[in-house]
Every structure is written in C-alpha cells, then in structure tokens.
C-alpha positions as a printed NumPy array, in Angstrom:
array([[-13.364,  10.901,  -0.569],
       [-10.817,   9.945,   2.073],
       [ -7.114,  10.451,   1.438],
       [ -4.86 ,   7.378,   1.59 ],
       [ -1.096,   7.043,   2.02 ],
       [  0.579,   4.013,   0.466],
       [  3.44 ,   2.411,   2.425],
       [  5.495,  -0.639,   1.555],
       [  8.877,  -1.826,   0.419],
       [ 10.497,  -1.01 ,  -2.892],
       [  8.892,  -2.845,  -5.789],
       [  5.638,  -3.782,  -4.046],
       [  3.545,  -1.738,  -6.5  ],
       [  2.724,   1.539,  -4.733],
       [  3.374,   3.769,  -7.735],
       [  1.837,   1.308, -10.195],
       [ -1.327,   1.146,  -8.081],
       [ -1.334,   4.945,  -7.87 ],
       [ -1.131,   5.169, -11.666],
       [ -3.935,   2.61 , -12.076],
       [ -6.191,   4.358,  -9.574],
       [ -5.608,   7.704, -11.302],
       [ -6.439,   6.203, -14.706],
       [ -2.942,   6.809, -16.041],
       [ -0.989,   4.602, -18.411],
       [  1.126,   2.274, -16.285],
       [  4.794,   2.978, -16.789],
       [  7.753,   2.214, -14.578],
       [  8.581,   5.245, -12.501],
       [ 10.884,   5.106,  -9.493],
       [  9.418,   7.264,  -6.758],
       [ 12.181,   9.478,  -5.374],
       [ 10.157,  11.527,  -2.899],
       [  6.69 ,  11.659,  -1.384],
       [  4.112,  12.532,  -4.053],
       [  0.725,  14.071,  -3.228],
       [ -2.194,  13.512,  -5.574],
       [ -5.912,  14.214,  -5.123],
       [ -6.653,  11.395,  -2.69 ],
       [ -3.382,   9.421,  -2.76 ],
       [ -0.009,   9.962,  -1.147],
       [  2.642,   7.796,  -2.838],
       [  5.83 ,   7.14 ,  -0.874],
       [  9.222,   5.685,  -1.807],
       [  9.882,   2.153,  -0.577],
       [ 13.157,   3.251,   0.972],
       [ 11.177,   5.219,   3.552],
       [  9.655,   1.989,   4.874],
       [ 12.942,   0.098,   4.651],
       [ 15.102,   2.587,   6.535],
       [ 14.603,   3.413,  10.216],
       [ 15.628,   7.062,   9.859],
       [ 13.461,   7.677,   6.79 ],
       [ 10.571,   5.807,   8.411],
       [ 10.039,   8.779,  10.686],
       [  8.934,  10.761,   7.647],
       [  6.227,   8.161,   6.977],
       [  4.91 ,   8.613,  10.494],
       [  4.747,  12.365,   9.928],
       [  3.094,  12.143,   6.497],
       [  0.515,   9.658,   7.761],
       [ -1.122,  12.568,   9.589],
       [ -1.99 ,  14.093,   6.218],
       [ -4.073,  11.036,   5.294],
       [ -7.32 ,   9.567,   6.591],
       [ -6.285,   5.989,   5.807],
       [ -2.928,   4.204,   5.837],
       [ -2.547,   1.524,   3.176],
       [  0.095,  -1.12 ,   3.895],
       [  1.073,  -2.689,   0.568],
       [  2.564,  -6.137,   0.298],
       [  3.243,  -7.892,  -2.979],
       [  1.832, -11.402,  -3.339],
       [  5.274, -12.389,  -4.638],
       [  7.217, -11.319,  -1.536],
       [  9.3  , -13.862,   0.345],
       [  8.932, -11.989,   3.644],
       [  6.89 ,  -9.205,   5.184],
       [  8.396,  -5.863,   6.055],
       [  5.648,  -5.225,   8.613],
       [  6.086,  -6.543,  12.173],
       [  3.162,  -8.106,  14.064],
       [  0.622,  -5.619,  15.461],
       [  2.295,  -2.584,  13.837],
       [ -1.103,  -1.019,  13.123],
       [ -1.575,  -0.405,  16.845],
       [  0.925,   2.439,  16.565],
       [ -1.286,   4.378,  14.16 ],
       [ -4.271,   6.539,  15.031],
       [ -5.691,   6.252,  11.499],
       [ -7.624,   3.49 ,   9.783],
       [ -5.097,   0.991,   8.419],
       [ -5.936,  -1.321,   5.536],
       [ -3.865,  -4.025,   3.897],
       [ -3.424,  -4.158,   0.149],
       [ -2.028,  -7.284,  -1.512],
       [ -0.609,  -6.288,  -4.895],
       [  0.621,  -8.153,  -7.967],
       [ -1.965, -10.917,  -7.576],
       [ -1.839, -11.509, -11.347],
       [  1.783, -12.752, -11.264],
       [  2.469, -16.464, -11.852],
       [  4.339, -16.863,  -8.547],
       [  1.77 , -14.942,  -6.467],
       [  0.878, -16.357,  -3.055],
       [ -2.08 , -14.185,  -2.111],
       [ -3.095, -16.212,   0.961],
       [  0.371, -15.866,   2.514],
       [  0.463, -12.091,   1.902],
       [ -3.036, -11.718,   3.398],
       [ -1.97 , -13.655,   6.49 ],
       [  1.095, -11.454,   6.952],
       [ -1.081,  -8.329,   6.725],
       [ -3.522,  -9.787,   9.27 ],
       [ -0.591, -10.444,  11.611],
       [  0.457,  -6.816,  11.14 ],
       [ -3.014,  -5.857,  12.381],
       [ -4.973,  -5.163,   9.186],
       [ -8.616,  -6.197,   9.502],
       [ -9.605,  -4.943,   6.055],
       [ -7.552,  -6.342,   3.184],
       [ -7.886,  -5.802,  -0.562],
       [ -6.255,  -8.009,  -3.187],
       [ -5.514,  -6.009,  -6.318],
       [ -3.865,  -6.109,  -9.7  ],
       [ -2.95 ,  -2.753, -11.189],
       [ -2.469,  -4.468, -14.552],
       [ -5.93 ,  -6.079, -14.819],
       [ -7.74 ,  -3.63 , -12.517],
       [ -9.024,  -6.447, -10.311],
       [ -9.889,  -5.306,  -6.78 ],
       [ -9.25 ,  -1.594,  -7.293],
       [-12.972,  -0.775,  -7.101],
       [-13.007,  -2.128,  -3.552],
       [-10.43 ,   0.44 ,  -2.476],
       [-12.455,   3.237,  -4.112],
       [-15.587,   2.101,  -2.276],
       [-13.717,   1.992,   1.029],
       [-12.346,   5.505,   0.537],
       [-15.786,   6.832,  -0.443],
       [-17.376,   5.715,   2.86 ]])
C-alpha cells in the first residue's frame, strides 16, 4: 500500500480522518508534530499555515508516495493557491472532508482543489465513513 501525507489547515480533519482510516475511536486530538503511522503521515495544520514551517512539509512529502491536500467542505476560503500541485513530484490528490456537516459546500471545496491542481478528489466523512474506501482503493493501486 502506498504511503500518504495529509496536508491542510488547522481544523480541516487530518487527524480525524487518520483516526477513522486506522479504525480508531474518533476523539479530538490536537496534532503537535508530524506523526508517522503505517501508511499515513499526519501533519499539524500550522505547518501549512506558516511559511517557515511549510518547508518541513516539503521535506516530509518525500517520505510519502502520495500527497493528500485536505480541505473542509465548511471552509470559507482555500489555503491552497492555484496550480500548487505542479511543485510536487508525487501524486497529489484532493480530499474534501466534513461533508456530513449541515453547512458543507462540497462542490465549492472540490472546485478549489481542482484549481489547486488536483485531478483526483475524494469526498469523505470520518464520522459516517463515507468515501474512505475510495482512498484505500487509490492507495492500494
């Protein structure tokens, strides 16, 4: 199975998705540092939000086969600039999280990820489990 690194802003659901994919009970846990699991690298949102810490994400992306850009369906803006995936020499997929929320706008989040350069996008809910199988299948290829 391919290894994936999750990147996104604070609160977008990286750790929650990690817990769901690992079959753990979902509990709030603030990620303080980069965590390595079997096939998942979970990163703190501050690394994507801060230019100096963002360099660490670039470095850690070399330890993964796939980069997963996470964007919550409830976000009011995208952290990812247009065509950002062109800077990466790994497969980059988009993951829209929190699709089960009442104020979710999945179509808008998908469009923002397409603008960032993601051709493959998964819409997931860590709470209901919807869409997670698609990520597993992608990583198993």
